[in-house]
C-alpha positions, -999 to 999 in steps of 0.1 A, spaced: 233 394 825 228 358 835 245 328 827 238 293 813 247 265 839 287 257 829 294 232 803 330 216 808 348 199 775 374 183 773 401 177 741 414 141 735 440 126 752 476 134 736 508 114 745 545 128 739 580 115 741 607 140 743 647 133 744 680 139 734 708 121 716 733 129 745 738 149 775 758 176 751 736 175 718 716 196 705 698 167 683 666 158 700 634 140 687 595 141 698 573 112 696 534 115 694 512 88 706 474 85 694 446 61 698 421 49 670 388 37 667 388 7 703 415 16 717 414 28 753 433 52 770 446 26 788 468 15 761 477 50 755 493 48 791 511 16 785 529 24 747 538 55 762 557 36 793 569 10 772 585 36 746 599 60 776 615 24 792 627 14 761 641 49 749 656 58 784 682 28 780 698 46 745 693 82 747 692 109 771 669 131 791 637 109 777 603 126 792 570 108 785 536 135 788 503 126 789 477 155 785 448 173 774 428 204 774 399 211 792 376 240 790 346 255 804 322 276 789 291 294 796 262 311 779 252 350 781 217 347 784 190 376 777 183 398 809 
């Protein structure tokens, strides 16, 4: 059966920061950053970097992650 041309979509970008209280602690944290209104992806990137830099001086194994989901769909057409 023939397929329509592919349609690619992406989700909104999310920024997440993970870390732990110290090297031997099971207590950790996770923070999510979101942008609203006229905010830009660049502002989210800058805030992620600022928070990672700030939290890394006090907490262990602080990691910032920027992510989004992309997917492609193709509708099947009648033959």
